[in-house]
DRENMAR-354226 format. One line per 8 residues: number of its first residue (from 1); their letters; for each residue x, y, z of N, C-alpha, C. Coordinates in steps of 0.02 Angstrom, whole numbers. Layout:
<nodes>
NUM) a) X,Y,Z,X,Y,Z,X,Y,Z  ...
</nodes>
This chain:
<nodes>
1) mtastlne) 3451,1483,4222,3513,1492,4184,3500,1528,4118  3440,1551,4109,3423,1585,4047,3428,1659,4055  3446,1692,4002,3447,1766,4002,3384,1790,3969  3361,1847,3991,3301,1875,3958,3318,1892,3887  3272,1880,3842,3284,1890,3772,3246,1950,3746  3262,1968,3685,3227,2022,3652,3169,1996,3610  3155,1931,3617,3100,1899,3581,3105,1908,3505  3165,1905,3481,3177,1911,3409,3188,1840,3382
9) nitwkqli) 3154,1823,3329,3161,1757,3300,3224,1753,3259  3269,1708,3279,3331,1697,3244,3325,1633,3203  3343,1635,3140,3338,1576,3098,3403,1536,3100  3398,1473,3083,3458,1431,3081,3505,1454,3026  3477,1482,2973,3519,1508,2919,3564,1564,2945  3536,1607,2988,3576,1661,3017,3632,1633,3060  3616,1583,3100,3666,1554,3145,3721,1519,3105  3702,1482,3053,3751,1446,3012,3796,1496,2975
17) sfflplgl) 3766,1548,2945,3806,1597,2908,3852,1636,2954  3833,1643,3018,3876,1676,3067,3932,1629,3090  3915,1566,3105,3961,1520,3137,4010,1487,3088  3986,1470,3028,4029,1432,2981,4094,1467,2965  4094,1533,2949,4158,1566,2935,4205,1565,2996  4177,1570,3056,4219,1567,3116,4252,1499,3123  4212,1446,3113,4240,1379,3118,4293,1365,3065  4281,1388,3004,4329,1378,2951,4394,1415,2965
25) satlvtls) 4390,1477,2990,4450,1515,3004,4491,1482,3059  4457,1454,3110,4493,1419,3164,4527,1356,3138  4494,1321,3093,4524,1259,3066,4583,1274,3020  4578,1330,2983,4632,1348,2937,4697,1365,2973  4692,1383,3038,4753,1397,3076,4800,1337,3075  4771,1277,3079,4811,1216,3078,4849,1211,3013  4817,1230,2958,4850,1226,2893,4910,1272,2889  4907,1330,2922,4964,1376,2921,5025,1344,2954
33) hviinstl) 5015,1306,3008,5071,1273,3040,5097,1214,2998  5053,1182,2961,5075,1129,2915,5122,1158,2862  5105,1216,2836,5147,1249,2785,5217,1262,2813  5220,1288,2873,5285,1304,2903,5326,1241,2915  5295,1190,2946,5332,1129,2961,5354,1094,2897  5313,1096,2845,5332,1065,2781,5391,1102,2750  5394,1168,2759,5450,1207,2734,5514,1190,2771  5511,1190,2837,5571,1176,2877,5596,1105,2867
41) aradnpem) 5550,1059,2848,5571,990,2836,5617,984,2776  5621,1036,2734,5665,1036,2675,5736,1055,2692  5750,1073,2754,5818,1094,2773,5865,1034,2772  5930,1049,2770,5980,995,2770,5980,955,2835  5965,989,2890,5961,955,2955,5892,971,2985  5840,939,2959,5771,959,2977,5755,952,3051  5782,900,3084,5767,890,3155,5790,950,3196  5852,972,3184,5879,1029,3222,5842,1094,3205
49) viasyalp) 5826,1103,3141,5793,1165,3120,5723,1168,3148  5686,1113,3144,5617,1113,3170,5617,1122,3246  5665,1092,3279,5669,1100,3353,5683,1172,3371  5728,1205,3333,5745,1275,3349,5686,1322,3337  5637,1300,3297,5577,1339,3285,5521,1320,3335  5515,1255,3348,5459,1231,3388,5462,1254,3461  5522,1257,3489,5528,1276,3560,5510,1350,3572  5537,1397,3532,5513,1466,3540,5439,1474,3526
57) lsligite) 5413,1434,3479,5341,1437,3464,5299,1416,3524  5323,1366,3561,5286,1345,3620,5285,1400,3673  5338,1440,3678,5339,1496,3724,5292,1551,3700  5288,1562,3634,5241,1610,3606,5170,1588,3621  5158,1523,3622,5091,1498,3638,5069,1520,3707  5117,1530,3753,5101,1553,3820,5090,1628,3822  5136,1666,3791,5132,1739,3793,5076,1766,3749  5051,1725,3702,4998,1748,3658,4929,1741,3690
65) rpvillrq) 4923,1702,3743,4859,1690,3775,4823,1755,3796  4858,1803,3827,4823,1864,3847,4793,1903,3788  4826,1902,3730,4799,1941,3674,4741,1905,3640  4740,1839,3641,4684,1802,3613,4620,1820,3650  4626,1832,3715,4567,1849,3755,4537,1916,3737  4575,1959,3702,4549,2024,3682,4490,2015,3634  4489,1961,3596,4433,1949,3550,4368,1941,3588  4369,1898,3640,4308,1888,3680,4287,1952,3715
73) acsalvrd) 4336,1987,3743,4320,2048,3781,4290,2101,3735  4320,2110,3677,4295,2161,3630,4226,2143,3604  4216,2080,3587,4151,2058,3562,4096,2067,3614  4114,2057,3678,4064,2061,3731,4050,2133,3754  4100,2177,3749,4095,2243,3782,4090,2302,3735  4118,2297,3675,4121,2355,3630,4057,2361,3589  4022,2416,3599,3961,2430,3560,3962,2499,3528  4010,2540,3547,4016,2607,3519,4089,2628,3520
81) risframa) 4103,2688,3495,4173,2710,3490,4202,2726,3559  4161,2747,3605,4185,2762,3673,4211,2698,3705  4172,2644,3702,4194,2581,3732,4253,2552,3694  4256,2564,3628,4314,2540,3590,4378,2575,3612  4374,2641,3624,4434,2677,3646,4458,2651,3714  4411,2634,3758,4431,2605,3822,4463,2536,3811  4433,2497,3766,4460,2431,3750,4529,2437,3719  4538,2485,3674,4604,2495,3642,4657,2515,3693
89) avssyvfa) 4638,2555,3742,4685,2576,3794,4708,2516,3835  4661,2474,3854,4679,2413,3891,4724,2368,3848  4707,2363,3784,4748,2322,3739,4819,2347,3734  4827,2413,3734,4894,2441,3729,4936,2423,3790  4905,2419,3849,4941,2397,3909,4964,2325,3902  4918,2283,3875,4935,2212,3865,4993,2205,3816  4989,2243,3760,5044,2240,3710,5110,2262,3741  5109,2315,3780,5170,2341,3810,5201,2289,3857
97) ciiligli) 5161,2254,3896,5186,2202,3941,5217,2145,3902  5185,2125,3847,5211,2070,3806,5277,2089,3773  5282,2150,3747,5345,2173,3718,5400,2175,3770  5383,2198,3830,5433,2201,3884,5458,2131,3902  5412,2084,3909,5431,2015,3924,5474,1987,3867  5455,2001,3805,5493,1976,3748,5564,2004,3747  5571,2068,3760,5638,2099,3760,5681,2071,3816  5651,2058,3874,5689,2028,3930,5714,1959,3911
105) icytpvge) 5670,1919,3880,5690,1851,3860,5743,1853,3805  5736,1901,3759,5782,1903,3701,5851,1929,3718  5855,1978,3764,5917,2014,3771,5945,2016,3842  5920,1973,3886,5949,1967,3953,5962,1893,3968  5999,1878,4022,6012,1808,4041,5948,1769,4057  5892,1803,4067,5829,1768,4080,5812,1721,4023  5823,1745,3961,5808,1704,3903,5849,1640,3901  5913,1646,3917,5956,1587,3920,5930,1537,3971
113) wvflyffg) 5911,1562,4030,5885,1518,4082,5821,1483,4060  5776,1521,4029,5711,1493,4008,5721,1436,3958  5763,1448,3908,5771,1398,3855,5818,1340,3876  5869,1356,3917,5916,1303,3937,5886,1257,3990  5853,1286,4040,5832,1246,4098,5757,1230,4100  5716,1275,4071,5644,1261,4070,5625,1218,4010  5652,1236,3951,5637,1197,3891,5689,1144,3875  5746,1146,3909,5797,1095,3899,5834,1098,3833
121) verellet) 5844,1158,3806,5880,1166,3743,5954,1154,3753  5985,1117,3705,6058,1108,3708,6092,1175,3699  6149,1183,3732,6183,1249,3731,6203,1269,3660  6221,1220,3617,6241,1238,3549,6182,1263,3507  6120,1248,3529,6061,1272,3494,6032,1336,3524  6062,1359,3579,6033,1415,3615,6029,1479,3574  6084,1498,3542,6085,1561,3504,6036,1559,3446  6034,1501,3411,5986,1494,3356,5914,1500,3380
129) tlsvyril) 5901,1467,3437,5833,1469,3466,5814,1540,3485  5860,1576,3516,5847,1646,3535,5836,1689,3473  5873,1677,3420,5865,1717,3359,5796,1706,3328  5769,1645,3335,5701,1631,3311,5650,1667,3354  5661,1667,3420,5613,1700,3465,5613,1776,3454  5670,1804,3435,5674,1876,3424,5629,1898,3366  5613,1851,3322,5565,1865,3268,5494,1849,3291  5486,1791,3323,5420,1768,3342,5387,1812,3395
137) myvsifsg) 5426,1847,3436,5397,1887,3490,5348,1940,3463  5358,1961,3401,5313,2012,3372,5248,1981,3346  5246,1914,3340,5185,1881,3318,5128,1897,3366  5142,1897,3432,5091,1909,3482,5059,1978,3474  5099,2027,3454,5072,2095,3447,5022,2098,3389  5041,2071,3332,4996,2073,3274,4937,2026,3285  4947,1972,3322,4891,1928,3340,4842,1966,3383  4867,2006,3430,4824,2046,3473,4785,2098,3434
145) lrclfhgi) 4817,2130,3385,4783,2180,3344,4726,2148,3305  4738,2089,3276,4685,2057,3237,4628,2036,3284  4644,2011,3344,4592,1990,3391,4550,2050,3414  4582,2107,3425,4546,2167,3446,4494,2186,3394  4514,2187,3331,4466,2206,3278,4420,2148,3259  4441,2085,3272,4396,2029,3262,4334,2037,3306  4344,2063,3367,4287,2072,3412,4234,2118,3382  4256,2172,3350,4209,2218,3317,4175,2183,3257
153) iifnmrtk) 4216,2148,3218,4190,2115,3158,4138,2062,3177  4152,2023,3229,4106,1970,3249,4040,1998,3273  4043,2049,3316,3980,2077,3343,3937,2107,3287  3969,2133,3236,3932,2163,3180,3915,2112,3125  3921,2047,3142,3899,1992,3099,3936,1989,3033  3998,2012,3032,4038,2011,2970,4090,1956,2975  4070,1897,2999,4118,1844,3014,4154,1817,2952  4126,1829,2893,4160,1806,2832,4229,1837,2827
161) wltigmgv) 4239,1896,2858,4304,1929,2853,4357,1892,2893  4338,1852,2942,4387,1810,2977,4413,1756,2930  4367,1726,2892,4388,1675,2844,4429,1706,2787  4408,1765,2764,4446,1800,2711,4516,1816,2735  4522,1844,2795,4588,1860,2822,4632,1799,2828  4602,1745,2853,4641,1683,2861,4660,1654,2793  4615,1660,2744,4630,1634,2677,4687,1672,2644  4686,1739,2650,4740,1780,2622,4806,1763,2658
169) riivmyll) 4801,1754,2724,4862,1736,2762,4892,1671,2737  4849,1620,2726,4873,1555,2702,4907,1562,2634  4877,1600,2589,4905,1608,2521,4974,1641,2525  4979,1695,2564,5043,1731,2570,5096,1686,2602  5077,1649,2653,5125,1604,2686,5148,1550,2638  5103,1524,2597,5121,1471,2550,5169,1499,2496  5155,1559,2470,5199,1589,2420,5267,1604,2449  5269,1628,2511,5333,1641,2544,5371,1576,2556
177) slyfittn) 5334,1524,2573,5365,1458,2582,5397,1434,2516  5360,1442,2461,5388,1422,2396,5451,1462,2379  5452,1526,2397,5511,1567,2384,5572,1539,2421  5564,1524,2485,5621,1498,2524,5643,1429,2498  5595,1388,2476,5612,1321,2452,5648,1325,2384  5621,1365,2338,5651,1368,2271,5718,1403,2271  5731,1447,2319,5795,1481,2322,5844,1445,2369  5823,1387,2395,5866,1347,2439,5890,1387,2500
185) nvssgrvg) 5845,1426,2529,5862,1467,2587,5833,1441,2653  5812,1378,2653,5785,1349,2715,5844,1323,2756  5874,1367,2794,5935,1350,2830,5928,1352,2905  5875,1382,2931,5867,1386,3003,5793,1395,3020  5778,1391,3086,5710,1401,3109,5685,1472,3098  5731,1519,3084,5710,1588,3071,5665,1592,3010  5673,1546,2963,5630,1545,2903,5558,1534,2924  5546,1486,2969,5479,1473,2993,5451,1533,3030
193) aiiflvgm) 5494,1567,3070,5472,1625,3108,5452,1682,3061  5490,1692,3007,5475,1745,2959,5409,1731,2924  5398,1669,2903,5336,1650,2869,5276,1661,2916  5283,1641,2979,5229,1648,3027,5214,1722,3040  5267,1762,3050,5258,1833,3065,5225,1870,3006  5249,1857,2945,5219,1889,2887,5146,1870,2879  5130,1805,2889,5061,1783,2885,5017,1817,2936  5042,1825,2998,5003,1857,3050,4993,1931,3036
201) iiealvai) 5044,1964,3008,5038,2034,2989,4983,2043,2937  4982,1999,2888,4932,2003,2835,4862,1995,2864  4853,1944,2907,4787,1933,2937,4766,1993,2980  4814,2021,3016,4799,2080,3058,4778,2139,3015  4812,2150,2959,4795,2206,2915,4725,2200,2887  4705,2139,2868,4637,2129,2843,4586,2145,2898  4599,2121,2959,4554,2134,3015,4550,2208,3031  4607,2242,3031,4609,2314,3046,4572,2353,2992
209) wegtsllr) 4581,2334,2930,4548,2369,2874,4472,2364,2880  4445,2305,2892,4373,2296,2899,4348,2326,2965  4386,2317,3019,4365,2342,3084,4361,2418,3086  4411,2452,3058,4410,2525,3057,4355,2552,3011  4340,2514,2958,4285,2534,2915,4219,2532,2953  4209,2480,2993,4149,2476,3034,4146,2532,3086  4204,2548,3115,4205,2603,3164,4185,2669,3133  4206,2681,3071,4191,2744,3038,4119,2747,3014
217) kvipekap) 4093,2692,2987,4030,2694,2951,3970,2665,2988  3981,2620,3035,3926,2583,3065,3920,2596,3140  3975,2594,3176,3973,2597,3249,3964,2669,3272  3915,2683,3315,3902,2752,3337,3953,2776,3389  3955,2840,3399,3999,2868,3450,3979,2845,3520  3913,2844,3533,3887,2821,3597,3822,2783,3585  3822,2718,3604,3762,2677,3597,3715,2689,3656  3651,2695,3644,3603,2707,3698,3605,2650,3750
225) dhpietkk) 3605,2668,3813,3601,2620,3868,3660,2572,3872  3715,2587,3838,3775,2544,3844,3820,2572,3898  3832,2535,3952,3866,2564,4010,3942,2566,4007  3972,2531,3959,4046,2526,3958,4076,2590,3931  4116,2623,3973,4147,2686,3953,4219,2692,3976  4240,2654,4026,4306,2664,4057,4350,2602,4053  4414,2615,4061,4463,2560,4062,4451,2514,4122  4428,2543,4177,4416,2503,4238,4363,2450,4225
233) qifsfykp) 4312,2468,4188,4259,2419,4172,4286,2364,4128  4328,2382,4079,4358,2332,4035,4403,2285,4075  4445,2313,4118,4490,2272,4159,4451,2224,4204  4395,2246,4232,4356,2203,4276,4329,2142,4240  4314,2149,4176,4292,2093,4135,4351,2050,4113  4406,2084,4094,4463,2051,4062,4507,2013,4111  4518,2041,4170,4566,2011,4217,4548,1939,4237  4485,1923,4253,4470,1853,4268,4484,1806,4210
241) llyssvia) 4471,1829,4149,4488,1788,4090,4563,1774,4088  4602,1826,4103,4675,1819,4103,4698,1771,4157  4671,1779,4218,4690,1735,4273,4674,1662,4258  4614,1650,4230,4595,1581,4214,4640,1552,4159  4662,1595,4113,4707,1573,4061,4776,1554,4089  4799,1593,4138,4864,1578,4171,4860,1511,4207  4804,1498,4240,4795,1434,4275,4798,1376,4226  4767,1387,4167,4764,1334,4116,4833,1315,4090
249) viigpain) 4881,1361,4095,4948,1348,4069,4981,1287,4101  4965,1273,4164,4999,1219,4200,4976,1150,4177  4919,1146,4143,4891,1080,4126,4936,1042,4078  4957,1075,4024,4999,1042,3974,5064,1016,4003  5105,1058,4035,5167,1033,4065,5156,978,4117  5102,982,4155,5088,930,4206,5075,863,4173  5037,863,4119,5023,800,4084,5087,770,4055  5128,812,4023,5190,786,3993,5238,761,4047
257) ailgktth) 5239,794,4105,5283,772,4159,5262,704,4186  5197,693,4196,5173,629,4222,5181,574,4170  5171,590,4106,5179,539,4054,5252,515,4051  5297,556,4076,5367,534,4079,5380,482,4132  5329,464,4171,5337,413,4223,5295,351,4208  5270,346,4146,5231,288,4127,5275,228,4110  5244,172,4094,5282,111,4080,5325,119,4018  5295,146,3965,5332,158,3902,5331,233,3888
265) ihlaissy) 5383,267,3909,5383,341,3909,5372,370,3839  5414,350,3791,5411,380,3725,5345,364,3690  5320,303,3699,5257,283,3670,5200,324,3701  5203,334,3767,5151,372,3801,5148,444,3777  5207,476,3774,5208,547,3754,5188,556,3681  5213,513,3637,5198,520,3566,5126,502,3550  5099,449,3581,5029,430,3568,4981,484,3594  4998,513,3652,4956,568,3678,4960,628,3631
273) aiavsltq) 5020,643,3607,5029,701,3563,4988,694,3499  4988,634,3470,4950,622,3409,4875,626,3423  4854,593,3476,4782,593,3493,4756,663,3508  4794,701,3547,4771,768,3566,4773,816,3506  4821,807,3460,4824,850,3402,4763,839,3356  4744,776,3346,4686,761,3305,4621,784,3339  4619,775,3405,4559,797,3442,4553,873,3439  4608,909,3449,4606,982,3446,4590,1007,3376
281) lvlsffsy) 4612,969,3325,4595,988,3256,4520,987,3246  4487,935,3272,4414,930,3267,4381,984,3309  4404,994,3371,4372,1041,3416,4383,1114,3395  4436,1127,3357,4450,1197,3338,4393,1227,3298  4359,1186,3259,4303,1211,3219,4246,1235,3263  4242,1208,3324,4186,1224,3368,4206,1271,3425  4264,1303,3417,4290,1344,3472,4259,1413,3475  4212,1428,3430,4179,1494,3431,4106,1489,3452
289) ihqivlnf) 4087,1434,3485,4018,1427,3508,4000,1484,3555  4047,1505,3597,4033,1560,3644,4013,1624,3607  4038,1633,3546,4020,1693,3508,3947,1690,3485  3921,1630,3472,3850,1624,3456,3808,1647,3515  3830,1627,3575,3794,1647,3636,3797,1723,3645  3857,1751,3638,3866,1823,3648,3824,1865,3601  3814,1841,3540,3782,1882,3489,3709,1865,3477  3686,1806,3498,3617,1786,3482,3575,1764,3542
297) yrkdartv) 3607,1747,3598,3570,1716,3653,3515,1761,3681  3529,1823,3689,3479,1869,3717,3423,1884,3667  3434,1870,3604,3382,1881,3554,3335,1821,3549  3363,1761,3552,3322,1700,3543,3358,1641,3576  3352,1637,3642,3389,1586,3680,3369,1515,3660  3306,1504,3645,3283,1437,3629,3314,1411,3564  3316,1453,3512,3346,1432,3449,3421,1421,3456  3454,1463,3494,3525,1455,3506,3539,1389,3541
305) frfiflls) 3499,1372,3592,3508,1309,3627,3499,1250,3580  3448,1252,3538,3437,1196,3491,3494,1190,3442  3521,1247,3419,3576,1246,3372,3638,1215,3404  3653,1236,3466,3711,1209,3501,3701,1135,3516  3640,1116,3533,3624,1045,3546,3642,1002,3486  3626,1026,3426,3643,989,3365,3719,988,3354  3751,1046,3363,3824,1050,3353,3861,1004,3402  3834,996,3462,3871,960,3515,3884,887,3498
313) fipgtlia) 3845,859,3452,3855,788,3434,3909,779,3381  3926,833,3345,3971,825,3287,4042,808,3306  4076,844,3352,4146,827,3367,4154,756,3393  4110,734,3438,4114,666,3464,4105,614,3410  4059,629,3363,4047,582,3307,4109,577,3263  4140,634,3248,4200,633,3206,4257,594,3238  4268,605,3303,4321,568,3338,4304,494,3342  4240,478,3351,4219,407,3353,4233,373,3286
321) ilaytslg) 4222,409,3231,4236,381,3165,4310,365,3158  4353,411,3181,4425,399,3178,4447,343,3224  4416,341,3284,4440,294,3335,4413,223,3327  4354,216,3296,4321,150,3295,4310,121,3225  4330,158,3173,4323,131,3106,4392,124,3073  4394,97,3014,4458,88,2979,4488,153,2954  4448,208,2955,4474,272,2932,4531,296,2976  4525,287,3042,4578,310,3087,4645,276,3074
329) pwfmthvm) 4647,208,3074,4711,175,3058,4738,194,2990  4694,201,2940,4717,219,2873,4749,289,2874  4715,336,2907,4740,405,2910,4807,408,2945  4812,375,3002,4874,378,3040,4932,343,3003  4916,289,2968,4969,251,2934,4991,286,2870  4944,306,2827,4961,331,2761,4970,407,2758  4936,444,2801,4942,517,2800,4994,541,2851  4989,514,2912,5035,536,2965,5099,495,2968
337) gvnselmh) 5097,435,2939,5157,393,2935,5179,362,3001  5132,347,3047,5151,317,3111,5152,241,3105  5193,209,3148,5197,136,3146,5138,105,3182  5134,38,3179,5075,2,3204,5066,10,3279  5121,5,3317,5115,10,3390,5091,79,3411  5120,130,3381,5101,199,3398,5029,213,3376  5009,185,3319,4942,195,3294,4890,169,3343  4900,107,3367,4852,77,3413,4850,115,3480
345) aslhamri) 4908,136,3504,4909,174,3566,4873,241,3558  4881,272,3500,4848,336,3487,4772,327,3482  4751,273,3451,4679,259,3445,4647,249,3513  4682,214,3558,4656,204,3626,4648,270,3662  4697,315,3654,4693,381,3686,4635,422,3657  4625,417,3591,4572,454,3559,4503,432,3583  4496,368,3598,4431,343,3623,4414,374,3690  4465,386,3730,4452,419,3794,4439,494,3784
353) fmimtivf) 4472,523,3734,4461,594,3719,4389,608,3696  4351,556,3681,4281,567,3663,4243,601,3719  4264,589,3781,4233,623,3838,4241,698,3830  4301,720,3812,4314,791,3805,4276,821,3746  4268,783,3692,4232,809,3634,4158,818,3649  4131,779,3696,4062,788,3716,4055,847,3763  4103,857,3807,4100,909,3858,4114,978,3827  4162,982,3782,4187,1047,3758,4133,1093,3730
361) pwldymng) 4089,1070,3685,4039,1117,3658,3995,1148,3712  3977,1108,3763,3934,1134,3816,3972,1180,3863  4036,1166,3873,4077,1212,3914,4084,1279,3880  4096,1279,3815,4103,1342,3778,4036,1379,3778  3981,1342,3773,3914,1372,3776,3903,1406,3844  3919,1371,3898,3911,1400,3965,3958,1459,3977  4019,1454,3951,4065,1510,3958,4039,1572,3920  4004,1560,3865,3973,1615,3829,3921,1651,3872
369) iimlrgqt) 3881,1612,3909,3831,1641,3953,3866,1681,4009  3921,1653,4035,3959,1689,4087,3983,1757,4061  4011,1758,4001,4035,1821,3973,3977,1868,3957  3921,1840,3935,3862,1881,3921,3838,1917,3984  3842,1883,4041,3821,1913,4104,3875,1958,4135  3935,1954,4110,3990,1992,4141,4016,1960,4204  4004,1894,4213,4024,1859,4274,4088,1818,4262  4138,1849,4232,4198,1812,4212,4238,1786,4271
377) kimvfsqs) 4225,1812,4332,4261,1786,4390,4246,1712,4401  4188,1690,4378,4171,1619,4383,4223,1575,4349  4251,1600,4294,4297,1560,4254,4363,1547,4290  4381,1590,4337,4440,1578,4378,4430,1515,4420  4371,1509,4451,4356,1451,4493,4348,1387,4451  4314,1394,4394,4303,1334,4352,4369,1309,4323  4413,1355,4302,4477,1335,4275,4522,1306,4329  4516,1333,4389,4554,1304,4446,4532,1233,4460
385) analvtvs) 4466,1221,4456,4440,1153,4466,4467,1107,4412  4469,1132,4350,4497,1092,4295,4569,1072,4309  4610,1121,4328,4681,1107,4340,4690,1058,4399  4652,1070,4453,4658,1028,4513,4637,956,4498  4581,947,4464,4557,879,4448,4603,845,4398  4628,883,4349,4674,854,4300,4737,827,4334  4768,868,4376,4829,847,4410,4815,789,4458  4760,791,4494,4742,736,4539,4731,671,4501
393) tlfvaiwa) 4697,675,4444,4685,616,4403,4750,588,4376  4796,631,4358,4862,609,4334,4897,567,4387  4899,592,4449,4934,556,4502,4900,490,4519  4834,490,4521,4798,428,4536,4809,377,4480  4805,399,4418,4812,353,4361,4883,325,4356  4934,368,4368,5002,343,4362,5018,293,4417  4982,299,4473,4991,250,4528,4950,186,4515  4891,193,4488,4846,136,4480,4857,99,4414
401) vpgwngmi) 4864,136,4359,4868,103,4293,4925,134,4252  4988,127,4272,5043,158,4235,5049,131,4164  5022,72,4151,5026,42,4084,4978,72,4035  4935,118,4058,4889,150,4011,4924,199,3965  4985,219,3982,5026,263,3940,4989,326,3919  4981,339,3854,4950,401,3830,4878,410,3852  4844,355,3868,4775,359,3890,4769,397,3956  4822,396,3996,4822,432,4059,4813,507,4048
409) galaqsig) 4850,534,4000,4844,605,3984,4775,622,3957  4748,578,3913,4682,590,3885,4628,588,3939  4634,540,3986,4585,534,4039,4588,596,4085  4648,616,4105,4655,672,4151,4628,737,4120  4645,749,4057,4623,810,4024,4547,810,4016  4518,752,4000,4446,748,3990,4408,756,4056  4431,723,4108,4398,728,4174,4405,798,4201  4462,830,4189,4472,898,4211,4423,946,4179
417) mlaelfvv) 4413,938,4114,4365,981,4079,4294,967,4103  4278,904,4118,4212,887,4144,4201,921,4212  4253,922,4254,4247,956,4319,4236,1031,4309  4270,1060,4260,4260,1131,4245,4188,1145,4225  4159,1101,4184,4089,1109,4164,4042,1104,4224  4054,1057,4269,4012,1049,4328,4011,1113,4370  4071,1143,4380,4076,1204,4420,4037,1260,4386  4045,1268,4321,4010,1321,4284,3935,1313,4290
425) vyvlkrts) 3910,1252,4279,3838,1240,4282,3812,1254,4352  3848,1231,4403,3827,1242,4472,3822,1316,4489  3874,1353,4471,3874,1425,4489,3821,1462,4449  3812,1445,4386,3760,1479,4346,3691,1465,4374  3679,1406,4398,3614,1391,4429,3604,1431,4493  3658,1438,4532,3653,1476,4594,3641,1551,4581  3664,1575,4523,3657,1646,4508,3602,1660,4458  3560,1610,4443,3509,1618,4391,3455,1668,4409
433) edpqpnls) 3450,1685,4474,3399,1733,4493,3417,1804,4470  3480,1815,4449,3500,1880,4423,3531,1870,4355  3491,1852,4304,3518,1831,4240,3546,1886,4197  3528,1948,4211,3550,2001,4167,3624,2017,4177  3662,2023,4123,3730,2046,4130,3733,2117,4156  3774,2128,4206,3778,2195,4234,3849,2220,4230  3860,2265,4184,3928,2288,4171,3938,2361,4188  3896,2386,4231,3902,2456,4250,3960,2466,4298
441) tknm) 3980,2527,4305,4038,2544,4345,4030,2523,4418  3972,2535,4445,3964,2522,4517,3969,2448,4534  3958,2405,4484,3962,2334,4497,4029,2305,4477  4074,2347,4454,4138,2321,4431,4194,2358,4467
</nodes>
């Protein structure tokens, strides 16, 4: 399962200085959503306003998945201007498809059907919800632009610019939030959409500015022995990532649907939501482990493995502190404002989520090796295993232990991710005799 290395000694200082800005930028994303929700909470009817923003945002979460993958693809494949032009061409196709989907949802009866029947929006909220989506649909485009140039920035070890971009975005969003609050203009979910869009534009501009500077001054026209030159090669790497991402979309709705059949429905859904949000907050910091593999594994695989081994204990330890010490109840009671019953149910779910916090770093590590080899088709099978095992676990648990409530969702999601890891490890072992990534045209 090892890739041949360049026998270059990588220091832990190099790994930390590369990884820390990535982790911080991922964690700061959560803060941007806190700013928006805190702003919308100042409205005269905050429940209605937040709902009109949250539902279109959840749809954006689906349509944004394809552009997020551009970061991994660019980081793995772009080494010169020729490969970047191929990557940019593929990105333009992705952007065009997202704009087309957005326009169909915004200005045809399809949008009404999606929000009325899929998301269950009340008819009196439909027009407001659509007006919010008409702003948010452009978030995916600017998110894609930042991810495209993030790939260049990450490979060239300038990861501090991700933190800088995210920091500037947070400042601008906060100032814009203060403007809407002080002028008493928080009247609809459109305010949240405007804040989010402006913040994403700012982050994209920072990424484009640094990325284009690297293209002009650092990145050569043609890198020696780099095989990526055509859009076909980019698509062959990118499409399996996209397919696996589409498969992953079904997991969230499946969990929420099954939790609706538990003994205490509202307690189950809310406790799972709190537990998964805190777990994802912790895991977000470690969501760039695959980038360590992409950029350092072939240089010094042993040091990378040791570094990941150390990192792998941190998320589980943090969740254990919240779930098994007095810090968790204090945080949920005084910071999140949850009642005693919901707090205990959320703590029980978090204890099960510890399985996922142990599995996630190693899954991201293995996925990094997959991308390094150019074997992204593996991820379609591993993600399919995740979805299949998650759904199967949901049905078995709701039949056997319906009183587990939110713990059912935590168990299913954790076991599903564990199954995904097993598939990845198995396939990588089977293909270890050909460890070199092969991204040439004839193999794609």
